[in-house]
N, CA and C atoms as an extended XYZ file, in Angstrom:
534
Properties=species:S:1:pos:R:3:atomname:S:1:resname:S:1:resid:I:1 pbc="F F F"
N         0.571       -0.820       -0.232 N   UNK     1
C         0.020       -0.206       -0.053 CA  UNK     1
C         1.277        1.208       -0.041 C   UNK     1
N         0.244        1.982       -1.453 N   UNK     2
C         1.172        3.257       -0.993 CA  UNK     2
C         0.684        4.661       -0.039 C   UNK     2
N         1.119        4.963        1.080 N   UNK     3
C         0.569        5.261        1.843 CA  UNK     3
C         1.324        6.456        1.660 C   UNK     3
N         1.603        7.299        1.135 N   UNK     4
C         1.435        8.716        0.584 CA  UNK     4
C        -0.019        8.503       -0.597 C   UNK     4
N        -0.091        7.562       -1.339 N   UNK     5
C        -1.446        7.357       -2.075 CA  UNK     5
C        -2.572        7.466       -1.101 C   UNK     5
N        -2.870        6.754       -0.330 N   UNK     6
C        -3.483        6.758        0.309 CA  UNK     6
C        -4.039        7.741        0.890 C   UNK     6
N        -3.049        9.198        1.499 N   UNK     7
C        -2.792       10.341        2.640 CA  UNK     7
C        -3.836       11.431        1.474 C   UNK     7
N        -2.905       11.346        0.358 N   UNK     8
C        -3.774       12.136       -1.457 CA  UNK     8
C        -4.950       11.708       -1.337 C   UNK     8
N        -5.354       10.547       -1.645 N   UNK     9
C        -6.217       10.088       -1.448 CA  UNK     9
C        -7.793       10.629       -0.712 C   UNK     9
N        -7.729       10.261        0.999 N   UNK    10
C        -8.208       10.695        1.863 CA  UNK    10
C        -8.147       12.386        1.856 C   UNK    10
N        -7.153       13.390        1.481 N   UNK    11
C        -7.024       14.761        1.696 CA  UNK    11
C        -8.291       14.612        0.154 C   UNK    11
N        -8.269       13.994       -1.001 N   UNK    12
C        -8.857       14.682       -2.275 CA  UNK    12
C       -10.901       14.306       -1.442 C   UNK    12
N       -10.642       13.242       -1.044 N   UNK    13
C       -12.173       12.941       -0.380 CA  UNK    13
C       -11.906       13.853        0.765 C   UNK    13
N       -11.741       14.616        1.524 N   UNK    14
C       -12.389       15.241        2.272 CA  UNK    14
C       -12.844       16.654        1.546 C   UNK    14
N       -11.832       17.407        0.483 N   UNK    15
C       -12.228       18.586        0.058 CA  UNK    15
C       -13.850       18.031       -1.005 C   UNK    15
N       -13.200       17.044       -1.612 N   UNK    16
C       -14.660       16.611       -2.090 CA  UNK    16
C       -16.413       16.878       -1.876 C   UNK    16
N       -15.935       15.934       -0.371 N   UNK    17
C       -16.943       15.895        0.314 CA  UNK    17
C       -17.443       17.606        1.231 C   UNK    17
N       -16.569       18.502        0.903 N   UNK    18
C       -16.969       19.484        1.594 CA  UNK    18
C       -16.788       20.362        0.956 C   UNK    18
N       -18.496       19.871        0.122 N   UNK    19
C       -19.117       20.799       -0.840 CA  UNK    19
C       -19.216       22.298       -0.640 C   UNK    19
N       -19.565       22.977        0.515 N   UNK    20
C       -19.283       24.060        0.102 CA  UNK    20
C       -18.398       24.883        0.572 C   UNK    20
N       -16.658       24.549        0.525 N   UNK    21
C       -15.937       24.212        0.570 CA  UNK    21
C       -15.639       25.216        2.352 C   UNK    21
N       -16.314       25.396        3.309 N   UNK    22
C       -15.738       25.800        4.823 CA  UNK    22
C       -15.021       25.668        5.619 C   UNK    22
N       -14.547       24.460        4.701 N   UNK    23
C       -13.385       23.503        5.797 CA  UNK    23
C       -13.911       22.613        6.752 C   UNK    23
N       -14.745       22.140        6.588 N   UNK    24
C       -15.601       21.238        7.585 CA  UNK    24
C       -16.927       20.489        7.165 C   UNK    24
N       -17.135       19.355        7.510 N   UNK    25
C       -17.493       18.747        6.391 CA  UNK    25
C       -18.946       18.089        7.495 C   UNK    25
N       -20.416       18.326        6.834 N   UNK    26
C       -21.121       18.223        8.141 CA  UNK    26
C       -22.628       17.524        6.837 C   UNK    26
N       -23.827       16.863        7.691 N   UNK    27
C       -24.831       16.030        6.993 CA  UNK    27
C       -25.104       17.552        5.943 C   UNK    27
N       -25.222       18.660        5.879 N   UNK    28
C       -25.661       18.937        4.497 CA  UNK    28
C       -24.665       18.959        3.233 C   UNK    28
N       -23.633       19.038        3.636 N   UNK    29
C       -22.349       18.725        2.334 CA  UNK    29
C       -23.100       17.332        2.332 C   UNK    29
N       -23.150       16.136        3.148 N   UNK    30
C       -22.932       14.781        2.003 CA  UNK    30
C       -25.041       14.711        1.662 C   UNK    30
N       -25.563       15.914        2.090 N   UNK    31
C       -26.606       15.557        1.253 CA  UNK    31
C       -26.692       16.549       -0.231 C   UNK    31
N       -26.002       17.086       -0.047 N   UNK    32
C       -25.662       18.095       -1.425 CA  UNK    32
C       -24.751       16.882       -2.274 C   UNK    32
N       -23.989       15.991       -2.289 N   UNK    33
C       -23.430       15.765       -2.725 CA  UNK    33
C       -24.192       14.302       -3.354 C   UNK    33
N       -25.315       13.802       -2.544 N   UNK    34
C       -26.393       12.943       -2.468 CA  UNK    34
C       -26.852       13.566       -3.583 C   UNK    34
N       -27.963       14.309       -3.713 N   UNK    35
C       -28.392       15.149       -4.594 CA  UNK    35
C       -27.518       15.311       -5.611 C   UNK    35
N       -26.180       15.832       -5.496 N   UNK    36
C       -25.691       15.665       -7.196 CA  UNK    36
C       -25.967       14.535       -7.706 C   UNK    36
N       -25.487       13.528       -6.970 N   UNK    37
C       -25.585       12.040       -7.571 CA  UNK    37
C       -26.721       11.502       -8.007 C   UNK    37
N       -28.275       12.234       -7.374 N   UNK    38
C       -29.179       11.922       -7.433 CA  UNK    38
C       -29.264       12.442       -8.971 C   UNK    38
N       -28.845       13.890       -9.098 N   UNK    39
C       -29.629       14.520      -10.497 CA  UNK    39
C       -28.993       14.106      -11.681 C   UNK    39
N       -27.698       13.692      -11.245 N   UNK    40
C       -27.179       12.895      -12.575 CA  UNK    40
C       -28.044       11.667      -13.576 C   UNK    40
N       -28.438       11.066      -12.146 N   UNK    41
C       -29.596        9.826      -12.567 CA  UNK    41
C       -30.357       10.737      -13.374 C   UNK    41
N       -30.822       12.043      -12.893 N   UNK    42
C       -32.107       12.381      -12.799 CA  UNK    42
C       -33.007       11.509      -12.125 C   UNK    42
N       -33.042       11.597      -11.152 N   UNK    43
C       -33.772       10.922      -10.070 CA  UNK    43
C       -33.682       11.978       -8.603 C   UNK    43
N       -34.935       11.792       -7.925 N   UNK    44
C       -34.796       12.736       -6.829 CA  UNK    44
C       -35.335       12.292       -5.332 C   UNK    44
N       -34.981       12.957       -4.698 N   UNK    45
C       -34.900       12.205       -3.353 CA  UNK    45
C       -36.206       11.334       -2.940 C   UNK    45
N       -37.139       11.692       -3.319 N   UNK    46
C       -38.622       10.545       -3.468 CA  UNK    46
C       -38.539       10.141       -3.805 C   UNK    46
N       -37.857        9.391       -4.647 N   UNK    47
C       -37.610        7.778       -5.400 CA  UNK    47
C       -36.756        6.499       -4.458 C   UNK    47
N       -37.710        5.471       -5.263 N   UNK    48
C       -37.171        4.822       -4.017 CA  UNK    48
C       -35.529        4.383       -4.112 C   UNK    48
N       -34.853        5.042       -4.851 N   UNK    49
C       -33.234        4.712       -5.150 CA  UNK    49
C       -33.250        5.990       -4.575 C   UNK    49
N       -33.959        7.069       -4.852 N   UNK    50
C       -33.375        8.396       -3.970 CA  UNK    50
C       -32.781        8.258       -2.484 C   UNK    50
N       -34.269        7.518       -1.623 N   UNK    51
C       -34.653        7.443       -0.607 CA  UNK    51
C       -32.748        6.520        0.231 C   UNK    51
N       -32.941        5.426       -0.536 N   UNK    52
C       -31.682        4.927       -0.744 CA  UNK    52
C       -30.135        5.491       -0.506 C   UNK    52
N       -30.370        5.948       -1.763 N   UNK    53
C       -28.996        6.858       -1.575 CA  UNK    53
C       -28.812        8.079       -0.614 C   UNK    53
N       -29.740        8.678       -0.400 N   UNK    54
C       -29.918        9.967        0.672 CA  UNK    54
C       -29.555        8.949        2.228 C   UNK    54
N       -30.499        8.086        2.120 N   UNK    55
C       -30.220        7.191        3.511 CA  UNK    55
C       -29.004        6.914        4.056 C   UNK    55
N       -28.092        6.214        2.772 N   UNK    56
C       -26.569        6.312        3.067 CA  UNK    56
C       -25.919        7.213        2.980 C   UNK    56
N       -26.069        7.791        2.907 N   UNK    57
C       -25.019        9.445        2.828 CA  UNK    57
C       -25.618        9.718        4.573 C   UNK    57
N       -26.196        9.699        4.856 N   UNK    58
C       -26.671       10.577        5.861 CA  UNK    58
C       -26.522        9.444        7.240 C   UNK    58
N       -26.273        7.976        6.923 N   UNK    59
C       -25.720        7.001        7.499 CA  UNK    59
C       -24.216        7.205        7.877 C   UNK    59
N       -23.684        7.547        6.637 N   UNK    60
C       -22.382        7.457        6.757 CA  UNK    60
C       -21.766        8.530        7.645 C   UNK    60
N       -22.893        9.760        7.491 N   UNK    61
C       -21.447       10.298        8.093 CA  UNK    61
C       -22.184       10.611        9.539 C   UNK    61
N       -22.935       10.340        9.773 N   UNK    62
C       -23.043        9.571       11.234 CA  UNK    62
C       -22.439        8.881       11.839 C   UNK    62
N       -21.624        7.950       10.956 N   UNK    63
C       -21.011        6.681       11.732 CA  UNK    63
C       -19.722        7.096       11.609 C   UNK    63
N       -19.619        8.302       11.005 N   UNK    64
C       -18.111        8.704       10.561 CA  UNK    64
C       -18.336       10.021       12.151 C   UNK    64
N       -18.918       10.668       12.141 N   UNK    65
C       -19.706       11.609       13.170 CA  UNK    65
C       -19.075       10.955       14.464 C   UNK    65
N       -19.604        9.843       14.659 N   UNK    66
C       -19.704        9.050       16.069 CA  UNK    66
C       -18.242        9.043       16.754 C   UNK    66
N       -18.032        8.037       15.147 N   UNK    67
C       -15.867        7.466       15.892 CA  UNK    67
C       -15.393        8.434       16.119 C   UNK    67
N       -15.529        9.858       15.918 N   UNK    68
C       -14.548       10.812       16.880 CA  UNK    68
C       -15.311       12.063       17.351 C   UNK    68
N       -16.353       11.137       18.049 N   UNK    69
C       -17.023       11.908       19.270 CA  UNK    69
C       -18.123       13.155       18.862 C   UNK    69
N       -18.609       12.960       17.871 N   UNK    70
C       -18.979       14.416       17.113 CA  UNK    70
C       -20.540       14.356       16.924 C   UNK    70
N       -21.280       14.968       17.624 N   UNK    71
C       -22.997       15.201       17.546 CA  UNK    71
C       -23.489       14.632       15.769 C   UNK    71
N       -24.860       13.909       15.499 N   UNK    72
C       -25.177       13.853       13.879 CA  UNK    72
C       -25.252       15.005       13.642 C   UNK    72
N       -25.365       16.210       14.254 N   UNK    73
C       -25.532       17.907       13.770 CA  UNK    73
C       -24.590       17.993       13.857 C   UNK    73
N       -23.073       17.853       14.084 N   UNK    74
C       -22.222       18.156       14.128 CA  UNK    74
C       -21.266       18.450       12.702 C   UNK    74
N       -20.306       19.212       13.197 N   UNK    75
C       -19.626       18.729       11.859 CA  UNK    75
C       -17.578       18.357       12.074 C   UNK    75
N       -17.585       17.853       10.983 N   UNK    76
C       -15.947       17.310       10.974 CA  UNK    76
C       -15.049       18.369       10.410 C   UNK    76
N       -13.939       18.632       11.114 N   UNK    77
C       -12.545       19.346       10.649 CA  UNK    77
C       -11.912       18.173        9.572 C   UNK    77
N       -10.706       18.684        8.840 N   UNK    78
C       -10.221       17.724        8.351 CA  UNK    78
C        -9.430       16.841        9.133 C   UNK    78
N        -8.857       17.251       10.041 N   UNK    79
C        -7.989       16.335       10.921 CA  UNK    79
C        -8.706       14.897       12.018 C   UNK    79
N       -10.302       15.830       11.895 N   UNK    80
C       -11.513       14.695       12.530 CA  UNK    80
C       -11.815       13.843       11.510 C   UNK    80
N       -11.921       14.060       10.453 N   UNK    81
C       -12.491       13.400        9.115 CA  UNK    81
C       -10.912       12.332        8.866 C   UNK    81
N       -10.458       12.421        8.921 N   UNK    82
C        -9.645       11.974        8.416 CA  UNK    82
C        -8.766       10.643        9.345 C   UNK    82
N        -8.991       11.222       11.639 N   UNK    83
C        -9.065       10.181       12.275 CA  UNK    83
C       -10.406        9.441       12.192 C   UNK    83
N       -11.565        9.564       11.511 N   UNK    84
C       -12.753        8.833       11.642 CA  UNK    84
C       -12.497        7.573       10.688 C   UNK    84
N       -11.414        8.289        9.270 N   UNK    85
C       -11.282        7.157        8.338 CA  UNK    85
C       -10.245        5.915        9.149 C   UNK    85
N        -9.585        6.802        9.504 N   UNK    86
C        -8.145        5.661       10.267 CA  UNK    86
C        -8.833        4.461       11.482 C   UNK    86
N        -9.682        5.686       12.214 N   UNK    87
C       -10.780        4.651       12.807 CA  UNK    87
C       -11.307        3.521       11.841 C   UNK    87
N       -12.189        3.700       11.209 N   UNK    88
C       -13.319        2.809       10.803 CA  UNK    88
C       -12.768        2.319        9.444 C   UNK    88
N       -12.304        2.583        8.634 N   UNK    89
C       -11.596        2.080        7.219 CA  UNK    89
C       -10.427        1.381        7.707 C   UNK    89
N        -9.376        1.832        8.160 N   UNK    90
C        -8.195        1.216        7.974 CA  UNK    90
C        -7.713        0.522        9.476 C   UNK    90
N        -8.241        0.964       10.376 N   UNK    91
C        -7.898        0.467       11.829 CA  UNK    91
C        -9.083       -1.039       11.820 C   UNK    91
N        -9.958       -0.653       11.127 N   UNK    92
C       -11.094       -2.076       11.457 CA  UNK    92
C       -10.472       -2.760       10.130 C   UNK    92
N        -9.769       -3.168        9.120 N   UNK    93
C        -9.747       -3.348        7.674 CA  UNK    93
C       -10.798       -3.550        7.074 C   UNK    93
N       -10.802       -4.795        6.552 N   UNK    94
C       -11.688       -4.486        5.353 CA  UNK    94
C       -13.402       -4.758        5.764 C   UNK    94
N       -12.966       -5.150        7.186 N   UNK    95
C       -14.237       -5.297        7.648 CA  UNK    95
C       -14.690       -3.913        8.018 C   UNK    95
N       -13.827       -2.983        8.524 N   UNK    96
C       -14.544       -2.217        8.920 CA  UNK    96
C       -15.210       -1.094        7.328 C   UNK    96
N       -14.121       -0.990        6.583 N   UNK    97
C       -14.876       -0.666        5.352 CA  UNK    97
C       -15.776       -0.874        4.624 C   UNK    97
N       -16.261       -2.539        4.734 N   UNK    98
C       -17.407       -3.152        4.236 CA  UNK    98
C       -18.803       -2.286        5.561 C   UNK    98
N       -18.187       -2.295        6.466 N   UNK    99
C       -19.118       -1.737        7.117 CA  UNK    99
C       -19.703       -0.370        7.284 C   UNK    99
N       -18.478        0.440        6.488 N   UNK   100
C       -19.044        2.051        6.312 CA  UNK   100
C       -19.102        2.121        5.171 C   UNK   100
N       -18.804        2.302        4.206 N   UNK   101
C       -18.754        2.470        2.957 CA  UNK   101
C       -19.855        1.344        2.118 C   UNK   101
N       -19.932        0.368        2.199 N   UNK   102
C       -20.320       -0.880        1.351 CA  UNK   102
C       -22.108       -0.479        1.324 C   UNK   102
N       -22.714        0.329        1.889 N   UNK   103
C       -24.616        0.306        1.983 CA  UNK   103
C       -24.276        1.754        1.044 C   UNK   103
N       -23.392        2.567        1.000 N   UNK   104
C       -23.340        4.051        0.114 CA  UNK   104
C       -23.013        3.234       -1.958 C   UNK   104
N       -21.916        2.477       -1.253 N   UNK   105
C       -21.642        2.292       -2.800 CA  UNK   105
C       -22.946        0.874       -2.940 C   UNK   105
N       -23.626        0.558       -2.440 N   UNK   106
C       -24.489       -1.001       -2.672 CA  UNK   106
C       -25.738        0.428       -2.926 C   UNK   106
N       -26.559        1.543       -2.990 N   UNK   107
C       -27.152        2.290       -2.967 CA  UNK   107
C       -27.099        3.055       -4.508 C   UNK   107
N       -25.348        3.547       -4.386 N   UNK   108
C       -25.097        3.746       -5.880 CA  UNK   108
C       -25.034        3.305       -6.802 C   UNK   108
N       -24.913        1.770       -6.910 N   UNK   109
C       -24.701        0.947       -7.807 CA  UNK   109
C       -26.163        0.336       -8.415 C   UNK   109
N       -27.095        0.443       -7.389 N   UNK   110
C       -28.552        0.328       -7.160 CA  UNK   110
C       -29.302        1.643       -8.498 C   UNK   110
N       -28.753        2.754       -7.943 N   UNK   111
C       -29.075        3.713       -8.923 CA  UNK   111
C       -28.248        3.869      -10.647 C   UNK   111
N       -27.304        3.400      -10.669 N   UNK   112
C       -26.217        3.159      -11.851 CA  UNK   112
C       -26.983        2.436      -12.808 C   UNK   112
N       -27.569        0.991      -12.381 N   UNK   113
C       -28.083        0.282      -12.739 CA  UNK   113
C       -29.470        0.367      -13.512 C   UNK   113
N       -29.782        1.334      -14.591 N   UNK   114
C       -30.737        1.480      -15.486 CA  UNK   114
C       -31.750        0.374      -15.806 C   UNK   114
N       -31.064       -0.269      -16.312 N   UNK   115
C       -31.515       -1.541      -16.711 CA  UNK   115
C       -32.228       -2.762      -15.898 C   UNK   115
N       -31.712       -2.284      -14.769 N   UNK   116
C       -32.477       -2.923      -13.601 CA  UNK   116
C       -32.237       -4.372      -13.573 C   UNK   116
N       -30.577       -5.192      -14.372 N   UNK   117
C       -30.278       -6.135      -14.235 CA  UNK   117
C       -29.585       -6.425      -13.034 C   UNK   117
N       -29.284       -5.723      -12.138 N   UNK   118
C       -28.501       -6.193      -11.293 CA  UNK   118
C       -27.142       -6.124      -11.064 C   UNK   118
N       -26.861       -5.214      -12.420 N   UNK   119
C       -25.313       -5.357      -12.766 CA  UNK   119
C       -25.018       -3.882      -13.029 C   UNK   119
N       -23.731       -3.063      -13.357 N   UNK   120
C       -23.257       -2.349      -13.748 CA  UNK   120
C       -22.455       -2.545      -15.448 C   UNK   120
N       -22.870       -1.555      -16.248 N   UNK   121
C       -22.363       -2.159      -17.596 CA  UNK   121
C       -21.642       -0.728      -17.520 C   UNK   121
N       -20.774       -0.294      -18.849 N   UNK   122
C       -20.246        0.463      -18.782 CA  UNK   122
C       -20.758        1.849      -19.871 C   UNK   122
N       -21.763        1.867      -19.805 N   UNK   123
C       -22.297        2.961      -20.806 CA  UNK   123
C       -22.872        3.420      -18.756 C   UNK   123
N       -23.628        2.345      -17.508 N   UNK   124
C       -24.383        3.256      -17.029 CA  UNK   124
C       -22.617        3.397      -15.682 C   UNK   124
N       -21.699        2.431      -15.969 N   UNK   125
C       -20.829        3.405      -15.087 CA  UNK   125
C       -20.383        4.817      -15.303 C   UNK   125
N       -20.007        4.650      -16.999 N   UNK   126
C       -19.850        5.961      -17.316 CA  UNK   126
C       -21.073        7.641      -16.799 C   UNK   126
N       -21.729        7.431      -16.426 N   UNK   127
C       -22.726        8.360      -16.196 CA  UNK   127
C       -22.277        8.544      -15.031 C   UNK   127
N       -22.214        7.773      -14.010 N   UNK   128
C       -21.585        7.834      -12.272 CA  UNK   128
C       -20.546        8.686      -12.713 C   UNK   128
N       -19.595        8.306      -13.623 N   UNK   129
C       -18.274        8.533      -13.038 CA  UNK   129
C       -17.766        9.844      -13.800 C   UNK   129
N       -19.016        9.789      -15.442 N   UNK   130
C       -18.415       11.461      -15.294 CA  UNK   130
C       -19.072       12.915      -15.104 C   UNK   130
N       -20.622       12.419      -14.776 N   UNK   131
C       -21.602       13.237      -14.391 CA  UNK   131
C       -21.327       13.422      -12.679 C   UNK   131
N       -21.471       12.654      -11.535 N   UNK   132
C       -21.246       12.886      -10.141 CA  UNK   132
C       -19.928       12.786       -9.999 C   UNK   132
N       -19.306       12.023      -10.936 N   UNK   133
C       -17.089       12.209      -10.499 CA  UNK   133
C       -16.813       13.284      -10.908 C   UNK   133
N       -17.231       13.412      -12.149 N   UNK   134
C       -16.020       14.373      -13.329 CA  UNK   134
C       -15.144       13.491      -13.824 C   UNK   134
N       -15.104       12.797      -14.373 N   UNK   135
C       -14.438       12.408      -15.029 CA  UNK   135
C       -14.436       12.394      -16.526 C   UNK   135
N       -13.463       12.108      -17.772 N   UNK   136
C       -14.173       12.322      -18.683 CA  UNK   136
C       -14.265       10.565      -19.115 C   UNK   136
N       -15.010       10.990      -20.213 N   UNK   137
C       -15.479        9.294      -20.842 CA  UNK   137
C       -14.458        8.400      -21.055 C   UNK   137
N       -12.998        8.826      -21.237 N   UNK   138
C       -12.134        7.954      -21.545 CA  UNK   138
C       -11.483        7.281      -20.286 C   UNK   138
N       -11.277        8.331      -19.304 N   UNK   139
C       -10.919        8.143      -18.097 CA  UNK   139
C       -12.010        7.199      -17.451 C   UNK   139
N       -13.100        7.106      -17.829 N   UNK   140
C       -14.090        6.845      -16.849 CA  UNK   140
C       -14.213        4.966      -17.905 C   UNK   140
N       -13.845        5.041      -19.248 N   UNK   141
C       -13.873        3.441      -19.467 CA  UNK   141
C       -12.428        2.648      -19.369 C   UNK   141
N       -11.624        3.291      -18.808 N   UNK   142
C       -10.219        2.745      -18.423 CA  UNK   142
C       -10.524        2.248      -16.855 C   UNK   142
N       -11.662        3.219      -16.444 N   UNK   143
C       -11.861        2.813      -14.572 CA  UNK   143
C       -11.901        1.277      -14.692 C   UNK   143
N       -13.754        1.658      -15.744 N   UNK   144
C       -14.106        0.322      -15.942 CA  UNK   144
C       -13.533       -1.135      -16.277 C   UNK   144
N       -12.448       -0.980      -17.300 N   UNK   145
C       -11.603       -2.170      -17.445 CA  UNK   145
C       -10.953       -2.413      -16.360 C   UNK   145
N       -10.194       -1.404      -15.207 N   UNK   146
C        -9.404       -2.072      -14.488 CA  UNK   146
C       -10.256       -2.553      -13.216 C   UNK   146
N       -11.984       -2.529      -12.772 N   UNK   147
C       -12.462       -2.178      -12.202 CA  UNK   147
C       -13.453       -4.109      -12.335 C   UNK   147
N       -13.696       -4.179      -13.497 N   UNK   148
C       -14.639       -5.364      -14.018 CA  UNK   148
C       -13.277       -6.360      -13.981 C   UNK   148
N       -13.489       -7.445      -12.733 N   UNK   149
C       -12.005       -8.062      -12.326 CA  UNK   149
C       -11.972       -9.257      -13.073 C   UNK   149
N       -13.553       -9.551      -13.342 N   UNK   150
C       -13.286      -11.415      -14.095 CA  UNK   150
C       -14.003      -10.637      -15.643 C   UNK   150
N       -13.777       -9.609      -15.881 N   UNK   151
C       -13.899       -9.376      -17.322 CA  UNK   151
C       -15.204       -9.849      -18.061 C   UNK   151
N       -15.758       -9.942      -17.262 N   UNK   152
C       -17.748      -10.354      -18.393 CA  UNK   152
C       -17.974       -8.778      -18.441 C   UNK   152
N       -17.713       -7.692      -18.905 N   UNK   153
C       -18.439       -6.657      -18.919 CA  UNK   153
C       -19.900       -6.083      -18.214 C   UNK   153
N       -19.879       -6.733      -16.909 N   UNK   154
C       -20.436       -5.762      -16.074 CA  UNK   154
C       -20.250       -5.926      -15.238 C   UNK   154
N       -20.078       -4.900      -13.627 N   UNK   155
C       -19.927       -4.607      -12.240 CA  UNK   155
C       -20.732       -5.602      -11.436 C   UNK   155
N       -20.422       -5.854      -10.611 N   UNK   156
C       -21.012       -6.052       -9.491 CA  UNK   156
C       -20.846       -5.437       -8.317 C   UNK   156
N       -21.751       -5.204       -7.447 N   UNK   157
C       -21.440       -4.519       -6.695 CA  UNK   157
C       -20.133       -4.963       -5.949 C   UNK   157
N       -20.434       -6.600       -5.157 N   UNK   158
C       -19.243       -6.821       -4.781 CA  UNK   158
C       -17.403       -5.640       -5.532 C   UNK   158
N       -17.444       -5.518       -7.293 N   UNK   159
C       -16.509       -5.682       -7.577 CA  UNK   159
C       -16.563       -4.142       -7.518 C   UNK   159
N       -17.558       -3.520       -7.088 N   UNK   160
C       -17.544       -1.451       -7.185 CA  UNK   160
C       -16.864       -1.371       -6.026 C   UNK   160
N       -17.695       -2.242       -4.706 N   UNK   161
C       -16.883       -2.436       -3.247 CA  UNK   161
C       -15.491       -2.759       -3.438 C   UNK   161
N       -14.946       -3.326       -4.698 N   UNK   162
C       -13.514       -4.053       -4.225 CA  UNK   162
C       -12.461       -2.502       -4.631 C   UNK   162
N       -13.032       -2.055       -5.752 N   UNK   163
C       -12.554       -0.910       -6.423 CA  UNK   163
C       -12.348        0.622       -5.729 C   UNK   163
N       -13.877        0.380       -4.664 N   UNK   164
C       -13.199        1.301       -4.087 CA  UNK   164
C       -12.695        1.514       -2.774 C   UNK   164
N       -12.651        0.412       -2.570 N   UNK   165
C       -11.280        0.015       -1.284 CA  UNK   165
C       -10.053        0.044       -1.739 C   UNK   165
N        -9.842       -0.661       -2.776 N   UNK   166
C        -8.138       -0.113       -3.606 CA  UNK   166
C        -8.151        1.250       -3.920 C   UNK   166
N        -9.570        2.263       -3.829 N   UNK   167
C        -8.599        3.928       -4.027 CA  UNK   167
C        -8.184        3.966       -2.661 C   UNK   167
N        -9.616        3.725       -1.907 N   UNK   168
C        -9.374        4.471       -0.409 CA  UNK   168
C        -7.813        3.337        0.426 C   UNK   168
N        -7.260        2.108        0.189 N   UNK   169
C        -6.270        1.753        0.701 CA  UNK   169
C        -4.808        2.776       -0.081 C   UNK   169
N        -5.013        3.216       -1.270 N   UNK   170
C        -4.083        3.618       -1.863 CA  UNK   170
C        -3.249        2.785       -3.250 C   UNK   170
N        -4.205        1.697       -3.442 N   UNK   171
C        -3.827        0.701       -4.247 CA  UNK   171
C        -4.379        0.812       -5.625 C   UNK   171
N        -5.086        1.982       -5.169 N   UNK   172
C        -5.895        1.949       -6.913 CA  UNK   172
C        -6.217        3.312       -7.310 C   UNK   172
N        -5.599        3.912       -8.299 N   UNK   173
C        -5.808        5.568       -8.635 CA  UNK   173
C        -7.218        5.787       -9.510 C   UNK   173
N        -8.529        5.550       -8.626 N   UNK   174
C        -9.625        5.224       -9.457 CA  UNK   174
C       -10.323        5.949       -8.791 C   UNK   174
N       -10.997        7.146       -8.724 N   UNK   175
C       -11.231        7.900       -8.012 CA  UNK   175
C       -13.311        7.481       -8.095 C   UNK   175
N       -13.917        6.616       -7.779 N   UNK   176
C       -15.108        5.951       -7.565 CA  UNK   176
C       -15.887        7.604       -6.257 C   UNK   176
N       -15.571        7.518       -4.949 N   UNK   177
C       -16.543        8.082       -4.766 CA  UNK   177
C       -16.063        9.474       -4.092 C   UNK   177
N       -14.902       10.103       -4.665 N   UNK   178
C       -14.089       10.722       -4.638 CA  UNK   178
C       -13.398       10.547       -3.842 C   UNK   178
């Protein structure tokens, strides 16, 4: 694992999650990120996928805040955000990562699955990565090839979870959640 890449990725994530740029993250930032993702897919927060994404985002913030002793209506500065990551994702290994981020990844994967076949194809992933994350189509397609571990042209939630985990651990430079 590249500690330098992991640290860089963690800092990029903080900056991405700090939607309003005030140097802190709170429920409002996570809500705005969720709404931005939903907008990329033309969904609103009252749709079934919208409720799932927004619920996962709010729970993600609550878990991170609790890890560093911040109330659910409070905010985290960069150091607290990084400490929460250290505790939840790195301190607990794959189990901690799965508990913290799997629900958000699964909700976003379900949102991406526009044909409702239970899998995410290259075009569905491209919509997420270009509209919600900001990658180019070429970067998205390259990312798809790296994520598609079994080479079947479709991504499972497990393949997406693995890719996001590898990004967070500094072993893969594909910014899926930012």
